[in-house]
GUGU-316715 format. One record per residue: x, y, z of N, C-alpha, C in turn. Coordinates in steps of 0.001 Angstrom, whole numbers, padded with zeros to 6 digits, always signed. Layout:
! residues N
XYZXYZXYZ/...
//
This chain:
! residues 272
+003194-027677+046845+004027-027648+045632+005484-027855+046062/+006170-028861+045474+007547-029103+045875+008494-028131+045166/+009759-028175+045594+010742-027208+045104+010950-027344+043599/+010956-028575+043088+011207-028792+041648+010101-028172+040802/+008849-028421+041208+007726-027858+040445+007737-026335+040515/+008084-025774+041683+008149-024322+041830+009253-023738+040946/+010387-024435+040877+011493-023961+040043+011096-023947+038579/+010393-024977+038121+009945-025062+036722+008964-023933+036418/+008018-023721+037357+007017-022675+037159+007678-021304+037060/+008644-021017+037951+009334-019737+037931+010142-019564+036643/+010745-020658+036180+011525-020594+034938+010630-020279+033750/+009459-020935+033697+008522-020673+032604+008012-019243+032649/+007732-018738+033850+007267-017361+033992+008346-016375+033553/+009571-016628+033916+010672-015743+033517+010839-015732+032010/+010720-016918+031389+010844-017009+029931+009730-016223+029241/+008504-016357+029778+007368-015654+029183+007557-014147+029282/+008049-013679+030437+008281-012247+030608+009389-011753+029691/+010445-012559+029543+011543-012191+028663+011068-012102+027229/+010278-013095+026787+009774-013126+025407+008876-011936+025128/+007966-011642+026072+007050-010523+025865+007800-009202+025886/+008892-009135+026669+009666-007914+026724+010390-007624+025429/+010642-008675+024628+011325-008495+023355+010365-008090+022248/+009079-008264+022469+008099-007880+021458+008001-006361+021392/+007902-005809+020188+007733-004371+020063+006625-004091+019070/+005949-003005+019295+004873-002607+018391+005492-002156+017071/+005031-002698+015929+005604-002290+014646+005413-000789+014412/+006403-000190+013783+006346+001238+013492+005150+001571+012615/+004444+002633+012966+003315+003149+012196+003421+004666+012167/+003081+005273+011044+002995+006734+011004+001647+007117+010412/+000831+007745+011238-000473+008207+010782-000356+009638+010273/-001247+010049+009362-001183+011423+008848-001340+012453+009958/-000585+013528+009815-000696+014636+010768-002010+015369+010541/-002374+016214+011488-003560+017051+011299-003415+017868+010027/-004475+017909+009253-004422+018564+007944-004470+020077+008098/-003311+020663+008449-003259+022109+008634-002554+022808+007473/-002260+022045+006408-001606+022629+005247-002593+023370+004358/-002059+024079+003382-002884+024844+002464-003643+023915+001527/-004954+024106+001426-005771+023315+000513-005708+023947-000866/-005523+023107-001877-005322+023601-003231-006296+022935-004191/-006949+023740-005037-007788+023211-006115-006888+022860-007296/-007000+021633-007797-006142+021195-008901-007003+020684-010052/-006630+021075-011272-007381+020639-012450-007081+019188-012801/-005889+018723-012465-005497+017316-012636-004291+017071-011746/-003973+015814-011532-002815+015483-010705-002332+014094-011078/-001092+013841-010751-000426+012599-011155-000227+011690-009940/-000508+010393-010109-000351+009410-009043+000478+008233-009555/+001114+007498-008623+001913+006339-008997+001810+005278-007908/+001802+004009-008330+001832+002873-007413+003059+002033-007736/+003803+001641-006678+005091+000977-006903+005398-000010-005785/+005599-001272-006153+006091-002275-005217+007612-002218-005251/+008225-001749-004155+009664-001483-004156+010498-002734-003899/+009849-003889-003650+010576-005157-003469+011584-005055-002319/+011177-004348-001273+012065-004190-000123+013243-003277-000388/+013278-002648-001572+014356-001718-001889+015450-002295-002763/+015274-003529-003241+016304-004134-004093+015705-004597-005413/+016582-004885-006366+016169-005323-007692+015650-006741-007720/+015328-007266-008917+014724-008598-009041+015535-009696-008364/+016853-009573-008379+017732-010571-007763+018615-009954-006682/+018049-008947-005993+018767-008329-004883+019726-007227-005268/+019602-006712-006496+020524-005678-006950+020299-004358-006200/+021391-003637-005944+021316-002297-005377+020931-002277-003912/+020546-001097-003449+020093-000924-002075+018938+000062-002071/+018250+000162-000955+017006+000921-000899+017199+002391-001268/+018170+003064-000679+018331+004492-000945+018692+004749-002400/+019646+003992-002944+020053+004197-004330+018914+003862-005300/+018219+002761-005041+017150+002348-005947+015966+003304-005895/+015598+003750-004700+014499+004710-004607+014887+006060-005210/+016151+006451-005065+016610+007700-005672+016543+007607-007192/+016904+006448-007752+016794+006247-009196+015336+006264-009637/+014457+005637-008853+013025+005685-009149+012522+007112-009083/+012952+007837-008085+012558+009237-007929+012916+010035-009185/+014066+009704-009782+014499+010396-010983+013623+010121-012192/+012847+009034-012168+011934+008717-013266+010626+009493-013185/+010263+009953-011997+008959+010562-011791+008818+011870-012570/+007570+012192-012874+007282+013364-013705+006269+014282-013023/+006516+014543-011740+005671+015485-011014+004506+014845-010287/+004661+013604-009839+003602+012942-009080+003287+013710-007807/+001993+013844-007534+001552+014472-006287+001310+013453-005189/+001008+012205-005573+000727+011145-004602+001466+009880-005030/+002191+009288-004078+002967+008070-004321+002487+006992-003364/+002154+005821-003887+001788+004665-003063+002868+003601-003218/+003409+003141-002093+004495+002163-002093+004088+000914-001332/+004513-000244-001850+004319-001507-001147+005684-002117-000822/+005686-003048+000140+006887-003757+000597+007929-002788+001156/+007459-001899+002016+008345-000967+002722+008634-001554+004105/+009881-001867+004374+010269-002430+005670+010251-001319+006716/+009583-001529+007858+009503-000462+008865+010845+000141+009262/+011891-000691+009385+013202-000182+009790+013810+000755+008741/+013266+000735+007523+013782+001583+006445+012886+002788+006171/+011844+002978+006963+010882+004043+006711+011544+005419+006718/+012486+005646+007614+013159+006946+007656+013964+007204+006388/+014555+006171+005812+015274+006323+004551+014306+006687+003424/+013135+006047+003417+012130+006349+002406+011702+007808+002513/+011437+008259+003730+011022+009647+003941+012105+010629+003517/+013366+010249+003699+014463+011138+003306+014511+011308+001787/+014268+010232+001044+014266+010316-000416+013102+011177-000903/+011964+011066-000210+010757+011805-000610+010423+012883+000431/+011424+013667+000775+011269+014639+001851+010304+015768+001512/+010003+015960+000230+009075+017026-000164+007636+016535-000254/+007379+015358+000301+006014+014836+000438+005691+014816+001935/+005188+015913+002476+005070+016044+003934+003908+015287+004563/+002944+014856+003746+001754+014194+004285+001884+012701+004041/+002009+011934+005134+002418+010533+005021+001525+009624+005863/+001399+008404+005358+000636+007378+006068+001361+006059+005859/+001968+005535+006920+002680+004252+006839+001990+003231+007735/+001681+002082+007164+000960+001039+007884+001710-000279+007734/+002185-000872+008846+002947-002115+008742+002056-003319+008440/+002662-004288+007787+002048-005604+007613+003051-006615+008156/+002624-007434+009101+003552-008337+009765+003219-009790+009461/+004252-010614+009537+004060-012059+009410+003427-012589+010691/+002443-013468+010550+001805-014079+011718+002229-015538+011905/+003183-015986+011099+003669-017359+011239+004436-017503+012541/+004169-018561+013292+004807-018760+014594+006320-018807+014437/+006998-018024+015260+008452-018003+015247+009055-017107+014188/+008207-016468+013390+008695-015569+012338+008387-014128+012740/+009341-013249+012554+009155-011860+012959+009394-010906+011784/+008978-011325+010604+009162-010479+009426+008159-009331+009433/+008606-008193+008931+007748-007012+008850+007897-006360+007487/+006785-005893+006958+006764-005086+005746+005812-003942+005981/+005369-003318+004902+004407-002240+005098+004054-001541+003801/+002997-000766+003872+002515+000039+002757+002548+001507+003154/+002797+002371+002173+002923+003797+002462+002206+004628+001410/+001614+005720+001865+001078+006761+000993+001820+008043+001315/+002419+008649+000282+003125+009922+000419+002413+010941-000459/+002067+012084+000112+001240+013051-000609+001779+014477-000448/+001637+015258-001523+001924+016686-001442+000685+017471-001033/-000476+016800-001042-001731+017417-000611-002044+016980+000817/-002571+017867+001656-002947+017468+003021-003986+016346+003033/-003784+015409+003931-004721+014287+004102-005776+014690+005127/-007013+014749+004694-008105+015221+005543-008615+014157+006512/-008605+012901+006068-009089+011794+006902-008411+010515+006431/-008392+009517+007294-007767+008248+006909-008404+007102+007691/-008203+005893+007163-008743+004699+007812-007915+003508+007347/-008159+002363+007957-007482+001132+007576-008404-000044+007826/-008069-001166+007204-008860-002380+007410-007968-003592+007177/-007955-004534+008125-007306-005821+007895-008220-006623+006976/-007755-006891+005763-008590-007550+004766-008571-009061+004969/-007392-009655+005013-007274-011073+005338-005810-011382+005642/-005562-012608+006102-004215-013078+006387-003884-014220+005431/-002699-014186+004854-002311-015236+003912-002414-016603+004580/-002959-017611+003875-003137-018926+004499-001854-019739+004598/-000856-019427+003767+000366-020220+003746+001582-019291+003829/+002760-019880+003616+003996-019094+003636+004215-018441+004983/+004524-017156+004961+004750-016421+006206+003458-015882+006811/+002341-016190+006203+001015-015810+006725+000946-014308+007029/+001239-013524+005989+001256-012076+006137-000134-011518+006390/-000215-010513+007254-001405-009677+007332-001508-008865+006042/-002725-008629+005591-002931-007797+004405-003915-006686+004768/-003392-005482+004879-004197-004346+005324-004394-003357+004182/-005583-002780+004122-005882-001724+003162-005770-000369+003839/-005325+000617+003083-005267+002003+003549-006306+002836+002799/-006854+003815+003494-007786+004762+002881-007392+006166+003305/-007362+007096+002332-007171+008510+002653-008175+009341+001861/-008572+010448+002462-009482+011417+001836-008718+012733+001721/-008624+013237+000492-007785+014398+000197-008608+015433-000559/-008525+016670-000122-009213+017751-000826-008476+018069-002120/-009216+018103-003253-008631+018452-004547-009410+019575-005237/-010578+019951-004682-011359+021062-005216-011942+020795-006589/-012150+021866-007354-012650+021800-008731-013916+020934-008835/-013958+020030-009825-015180+019286-010137-015570+018282-009055/-014590+017599-008472-014884+016477-007582-014757+016793-006097/-014091+017889-005784-013895+018340-004407-012962+017438-003589/-013212+016133-003601-012394+015221-002788-011953+014004-003588/-010730+013572-003284-010211+012291-003751-010311+011300-002603/-010935+010151-002862-010978+009038-001916-010069+007941-002476/-008926+007748-001843-007906+006842-002351-007804+005605-001469/-007935+004426-002101-007800+003144-001413-006552+002442-001947/-005662+002050-001038-004371+001466-001400-004248+000096-000737/-003787-000907-001519-003798-002279-000992-002702-003112-001641/-002049-003947-000824-001144-004987-001304-001781-006324-000946/-002258-007026-001948-003099-008214-001760-002285-009457-001400/-002986-010452-000912-002440-011784-000629-001698-012363-001831/-000592-013063-001537+000088-013887-002534+000181-015298-001976/-000463-016247-002651-000458-017639-002204-000095-018564-003365/+000882-018100-004179+001387-018871-005320+000287-019230-006333/-000830-018516-006267-001961-018706-007197-002480-020147-007185/-002395-020777-006010-002943-022128-005859-004454-022124-006039/-004988-023238-006495-006441-023399-006676-007032-022258-007508/-006384-022015-008649-006857-020974-009555-006926-019611-008868/-005860-019304-008124-005728-018007-007437-006856-017765-006435/-007301-018827-005763-008454-018694-004862-008209-017680-003754/-007053-017730-003099-006787-016815-001991-006582-015388-002484/-005908-015259-003625-005697-013926-004186-007034-013288-004585/-007890-014064-005237-009186-013527-005643-010051-013208-004425/-009996-014063-003397-010771-013810-002178-010304-012531-001496/-008988-012312-001465-008461-011099-000848-008911-009853-001581/-008901-009916-002916-009317-008732-003664-010822-008498-003532/-011592-009564-003479-013040-009408-003276-013329-008718-001946/-012581-009082-000901-012777-008461+000410-012333-007000+000407/-011282-006715-000347-010841-005324-000479-011915-004486-001162/-012471-004984-002250-013536-004260-002951-014748-004081-002040/-015040-005090-001219-016145-004967-000269-015871-003866+000748/-014601-003727+001168-014229-002635+002080-014455-001285+001418/-014041-001154+000155-014252+000096-000577-015743+000416-000627/-016557-000575-000967-018008-000376-001061-018603+000024+000276/-018089-000573+001363-018639-000316+002696-018446+001123+003154/-017539+001850+002523-017276+003236+002924-018343+004194+002401/-019184+003719+001479-020319+004519+000977-019882+005909+000509/-018882+005936-000358-018374+007197-000878-019407+007824-001818/-019611+009099-001684-020512+009838-002561-020012+009729-004001/-020888+009339-004920-020478+009169-006315-020100+010488-006979/-020431+011611-006361-020022+012910-006892-018541+013171-006636/-017913+012374-005774-016506+012534-005462-015673+011528-006247/-014398+011790-006322-013475+010904-007027-013032+009763-006118/-013009+008549-006674-012501+007387-005948-011491+006651-006819/-010368+006311-006231-009312+005580-006927-008908+004384-006068/-008771+003223-006705-008255+002020-006056-006935+001667-006739/-005884+001465-005939-004584+001211-006551-003695+000373-005639/-002712-000276-006253-001763-001068-005491-001342-002315-006240/-000684-003201-005507-000282-004518-006014-001385-005486-005610/-002258-005825-006563-003415-006666-006258-003100-008149-006405/-001917-008496-006894-001484-009885-007066-002434-010731-007907/-003196-010093-008764-003983-010774-009788-003912-009946-011062/-004233-010573-012181-004118-009926-013479-005255-008936-013716/-005125-008162-014781-006165-007200-015127-007490-007896-015413/-007460-009026-016103-008714-009737-016398-009358-010260-015120/-008543-010701-014161-009091-011172-012885-009668-010014-012081/-008991-008866-012102-009527-007684-011431-010862-007296-012047/-010929-007277-013376-012143-006860-014070-013327-007784-013788/-013031-009032-013433-014101-009980-013108-014681-009730-011724/-013981-008935-010914-014407-008692-009525-014872-007261-009314/-014102-006315-009821-014418-004909-009587-015597-004504-010473/-016357-003512-010024-017478-003009-010835-016919-002053-011871/-016586-002580-013062-015932-001751-014076-016842-000646-014607/-018159-000784-014441-019040+000327-014798-018821+001512-013862/-018484+001199-012612-018217+002256-011631-016777+002754-011709/-015859+001892-012176-014441+002239-012288-013971+001926-013709/-014407+002719-014678-014145+002385-016078-012754+002766-016582/-011995+003514-015787-010702+004013-016244-009594+003319-015455/-008605+002782-016163-007601+001991-015463-006265+001984-016191/-005240+001639-015418-003904+001376-015946-003360+000171-015197/-002842-000807-015950-002348-002034-015339-001009-002426-015942/-000180-003064-015129+001055-003681-015574+001294-004894-014688/+001130-006089-015273+001257-007338-014531+000219-007372-013416/+000622-007293-012144-000331-007366-011033-000533-006011-010350/+000027-004972-010934-000045-003625-010352-001075-002809-011118/-001947-002106-010380-003120-001517-011015-003498-000163-010415/-004129+000654-011260-004828+001867-010849-006209+001823-011481/-007264+001923-010673-008642+001960-011165-009303+003226-010642/-009967+003972-011542-010522+005269-011194-011948+005409-011725/-012765+006162-010988-014101+006495-011485-014099+007806-012256/-012911+008375-012451-012764+009598-013223-011715+009394-014315/-011783+010218-015334-010955+010064-016527-009463+010111-016194/-008701+009173-016786-007248+009217-016739-006767+009877-018027/-006218+011071-017908-005815+011839-019086-004664+011160-019831/-003677+010721-019092-002573+009931-019635-002217+008877-018591/-001520+007842-019027-001176+006761-018101-000019+005969-018690/+000632+005184-017829+001754+004393-018304+002449+003678-017170/+003689+003273-017414+004474+002583-016396+005923+003013-016493/+006627+002897-015388+008054+003177-015343+008808+001845-015346/+009877+001776-016104+010599+000512-016278+011550+000266-015106/+010989+000132-013940+011793-000130-012749+012342-001567-012750/+011621-002485-013392+012114-003864-013496+013322-003917-014427/+013194-003332-015604+014289-003349-016566+015531-002638-016071/+015348-001669-015188+016474-000940-014611+016977-001548-013310/+016479-002749-012996+016945-003532-011842+016730-002815-010513/+015608-002085-010426+015262-001388-009189+014269-002174-008349/+013518-003085-008972+012478-003874-008306+012119-005040-009213/+011285-005945-008703+010762-007005-009572+009400-006622-010152/+008988-005363-009970+007747-004817-010524+008054-003546-011304/+007227-003243-012294+007194-001905-012867+006189-001061-012095/+006496+000208-011936+005554+001139-011308+004516+001573-012344/+003271+001736-011903+002214+002223-012792+001809+003630-012362/+001549+004497-013372+001212+005887-013077+000034+006342-013926/-000595+007413-013495-001709+008001-014255-001858+009453-013870/-002369+010246-014811-002782+011624-014545-004303+011639-014531/-004867+012019-013394-006319+011964-013201-006914+013334-013439/-008000+013367-014211-008666+014628-014545-009622+015047-013437/-009578+016342-013082-010449+016862-012035-011205+018121-012475/-011176+018432-013783-011891+019603-014267-012219+019436-015747/-013490+019665-016090-013895+019636-017485-013800+018286-018150/-014049+017245-017404-013900+015889-017949-015261+015304-018306/
//
């Protein structure tokens, strides 16, 4: 091997080492051991919210101010599911919701070559998380080729159902090309993941998040006989196998906090 070829090889090796040294594992926070007090609850309130990275429809405001304003809209939610949470802002999110000690943050990263964008999904709970899991559902075929991961948590709620099995997901967005083919495929795979967990029908199961498809499209895929109770606003949904006592949405879009409205529901856990 001559000197020129050796110099090129060493340069390429140095570049590879430098590049790999700059790579970092995306921030993740898994639930702590469930050593908190278990509480039987007759009902509880949940909310799903795409925070749009912490800014309004056209970039209005900032993450802390917008989340604080959203926090002011809440009416005693015990469980909060958030989408589009940037890992570098996770500590700010936790500071706003400091009274939700049980947390699960899972990053979703862009897989497009040369792109290093990061987002994530979060579950914040006032109830101890007994178990958790995740599943990579699919990767967006175009754009930034985002990973799309589902979160699962199992929470003790006592009373009639004993446990809540909560599945949280932010689905593929592919501009609804080919009659929303990628979006529908992503949601079908998410529902298949839920089914694969073989949850006891005596327990409560809720599916929620930004599914990036309409209520009619969701209803064409999900087993509505198994999940007959729901609340939807645009592409944001809550589907439950147990009665929703009340439900609605928060006008986060109209208040320039996000490009989505948050959806909420009170789920019945006794005498339903």
